[in-house]
N, C-alpha and C positions, 0 to 999 in steps of 0.2 A: 622754180626750185629744182635742182637736179636730184635724180633718184639715188638712193643708197645702193651701191653696186656690191652684190654678195656672191661669194664663191662658196659652194658647199663641197666638203670633202668627206666622203663616207663610203666605206667598202661594202656596206650592206645596201643594195640597190633600193629596197623598199623604204628603208629609213631615210635615205637621201631624197628619194622622190616624194616621200611624205612631208619632209621639211620644206622642200621646194613648193609643194602644193599649198602648204600653209602660208608661207611668207609672200608668195607672189600674188596673193589676193590683195595685199596692201599696195595701193598705188604709188607709195613713196619708196618702194623697194623693187629693185630689179635684179633677178638672179642671172648673173652673167656666165656662170659655169657650174657644172656638176661633174666632179671627178671622183674616182674610187681608190686612189692611192696617194701617199705622201709625195712620191716622186712626180706624179702627174700634177699635183698641186704646185710644187716648186716650179715646174716647167711652165705651167699656166701663168703664174705670177711673174715669171721672167718676161712674159710677153704682154700681159694685161695686168692692170692694177686694181684689184677690188678694194672697196672701203672696209669691208668686213669679211672675214673668213669664218664659216661655221665648220668646225673641225672635229671629226670623230676622234676619240681618244685611243680606242683599241682597233688598230688596223694591222694587217700582215706586212711583213718586210719593214717599212719605215712607219713606226707607230706615231700617234698624235703628239707625243712629247718631242720626239726628234723633229717632226714636221714643224711644230710650233717654234722650236729653236731656230730652225733654218729660215722660216718666214720672217722672224724678227731680225735675224741677221741680214736678210735680203732687203727688207724695208720695214723699219720699226714703226712707221706711221700706219701700217695696216693693223686694224683691230682684229683680234682673234678671240672667238668664243668657243670654248671646248664643249663638245656635245657628247654626253655619255649616259650610261645607265647606272653608273656606280657613284656612291656617296662615301667611298672609303677615304679615311682621313689622310692616308699616305698619298693618295692620288690628288686630293685637294691641295695639299702642301706643295707637291711637285709642280702642279699647274700654276700655283701662285709664284713659286720660286722662278719659274720660267717666264713670268711676266705676261701671262694671259690676261685678257681684258674681261673675261667672264667665264662662267661654267654653268651650263644649263643641262638639266636632266632630260632625257629623251621622252619622258612622259608629259612634257610641257604642253600646255594648251596654246592654240594659235596666238591669242592676244598677248600672252606673256613672252612668246618667242619674238614676235614683232617688236614689242616694247624693249626687249633686251638688245636687239639689233640697233634700234634707234638710239638707245642710251649709250652704247659703246661708240657709235658713230659720232656722238657729241662729246667724246673724251670721258665718258663715265665708265662705271664698272657694273656688270650684271651677273648676279649669282642667284640660283634657285633658292627658295626659302629654306629647304632642307640643308643645303650647303652652307648658307648663312648661319643657321642655327649651330652647326658643328663648329664653324669658325669662331663665332662669338663666344660660345661656351668655353672653347679651348683658350681663347685669348683672355677671357675673364680670369680663368684659373692661372694662366701664365702671368698675367699682369699682377694678380694678387701675390703670387709667390715672388715675383721679381721686385715688387714694391717692398716686401718684407726683407728680402735678402740684399738688394743692391741700391734701392732708392732711399730707404730709411737706414741710417747708420745706427750703431750700437747706442748712441746717445739719444736716439729718437728724432733727430733733426733730419729734415729733407736734404738729400745730397744731390737732387736734380735727377732727371729721368732720361737723359740722352741715351743711356744704354737700352732702355725699352724701345725707343723709336729706331735705334740702330738695328736691333734684333728683329723687330716685327716688320719693318720696311714701310715704304711709302704707300703701299696699297691699303694699309689698315684703315686710315680715315675714310677712304671711299667705301670700303666694305661696311664700316660702322654706320656711316651716314645713309647708306642704302637700306639699312634695317630700321633706322630711327627717322621720325619726322624732323624737319629742320628745327622746329622749336624745342623738341625733346633733346636734340643734340646741343642746342644752345644752353638749355637748363643744365645738362650734364657738364658742360664746360664751366659754367658758373659755379656749380657745386665743387668742381675741381679747383677753382680759384679760392675756395674757402667760404663762399657765401652761404648764409642760412636761407631758409625758405622766405623769411621776411625780407631779407636783403635782395633776393632774386625778384620777389614780387615788386619791390620798389624800383629796382633797376629796369625791369621790363614793363613796368606800369600795368601789371596784371594782378588779379586778386590772389590772395593766399590760397584760396580754394583751387584756382586754376593751376597754380604752381604745384600743389600737392597732387593734383591729378596727373600732371606730367611726371612727377616722381614715381607715382604708382605705375605708370606706363613703362618707365625705365626699369623698375623691378621686374615687371612681367616680360618685357622684350629681351632683357639682358640675363634673365635667370638669376638675379641677385636677390638674396633673402633678407639682408640686413642693411641698415643705414651705414654702419661702419664699412661694410664691403663696398657699398656704392660709392662712398666718399673716397676710399682707397683706389678704386678703379678709376674714378673721375680724375683724381690727382695724377695717376700714372699717365694720363693722356696729355697732360700739360707740357708745352715746350719748355726748354730750359730758360 
């Protein structure tokens, strides 16, 4: 099995060397380059092709946002994980809008950084838990408001939720599933289809106690307080 080729881009030498020291301990990962500017990263990629780029957000001259954009224009098959100390909402939104494959905070431990690199190399998405919490809480609020204003008409009937998916974008499912266990996401989807706990129990051939446990997990992980809000959110995730 070939190793995952990683390029590290960070204008703080200690940060870049620290990341390199962490990930190169894993035998499945090979750091093929360490550069300290966005311009150097673009030049490097024009000559060699990394599988994953670990990219600092805040750099002088060409910042991480512009570098990310240029990398994706140069080769959109290259996976990019943004590496930052900030959890500001505006930064998270901009990173997602520019189609980064992940966002990891610089206080990450070795195991989580390695896991993130492996995940994006397999076409997944990787976000630090704190970033995920901000995304999920905002999306829950957004989905609830959108469900009330555009998904449900004045007569109370469902109008379809294409608008939700149009606005949120294709990354949303990957972000959500990275926070939830696969069975939890399945239960959430079935709730969105209008199934009761008893119906889900029969459909999945699981006990009603197990289904209720999954529902409690959904409340906790999604920050939802009531059944009505959970049902509204689950419905907003359903395709047309």
